[in-house]
C-alpha positions, 0 to 999 in steps of 0.5 A: 499500500502506498501512502501519499507524500506530503506537501513540503512545509518549511518552518517559517515565522511571520514578522511585521517590520522592516529590513534595513541595509548597512553596507553589505549587512542587513538587520530586521527592525521594528522601526526605520532608522535614519540614514539606512536603506530600507530593503523591504517593509510590512508583513515578511516571511522568515525562514530558517536554513541549515548550512551544507558542510564544506559549502557554507555559502549554500544552506537549505530550507527544509520542507520535507525529511525522509527518514531512512526507515520511511517516515516523512516529516514536515513543518515543526516536526521536521525542524525539531528533528533536524535540530535535536535528533538528526545525528542519529539518522545521518542517511535521512534526506532533507528536501527543500529550497536552497538559499539561492532559490533552487530545489535540492535534496541532501543527506543529513550527513551533508549538513553542517548543524554545528554552524549557525542557522541562516535566517532568510527573509521572503516577501511572501510564502510563494517567494523562492529567493530571499530578499535579505539574510539578516544578521541582527535584530534592532529593537527595544525588546526580544518580545517584539520578534518571533521567539525562534527568530530571537533565538537565531540572531542577536538583539541590539537596541539601536543601529549604532550599537549594531554597527560598532559591534559588527566592526570590532 
């Protein structure tokens, strides 16, 4: 008996705010900052990607995990498996969209889970190519941002603090 393959479902968070650019870096902010370019604003989709071993410029946004014993995981269940238990199943396969917008499928053992998770900002759920790869949050409180996002990016009270720490 065959079973249906579930629709890939990446873990994502909705963020209402602004993407600011400073040089080659970008940050998510709750309010605009004078002198910085606004890349995007409004309701944005935040997705999370895991970097490849040896090719850290590539990362995959997992949509579907195919376990070596046949189970299929999507969404929160897939993300939880990858972050907490994937070392037990290195032959599990991860299907998703790379950070360059291409579809891909790799074995867990090809991912570098020791590297920081890459945060990606998309205009909407249908977008395949990210608008930005922020490295910081600018705001007064971590509660202004989705909890998972706050876990992966540092919070700075203002752009000046972010810029000074980025240069040091």
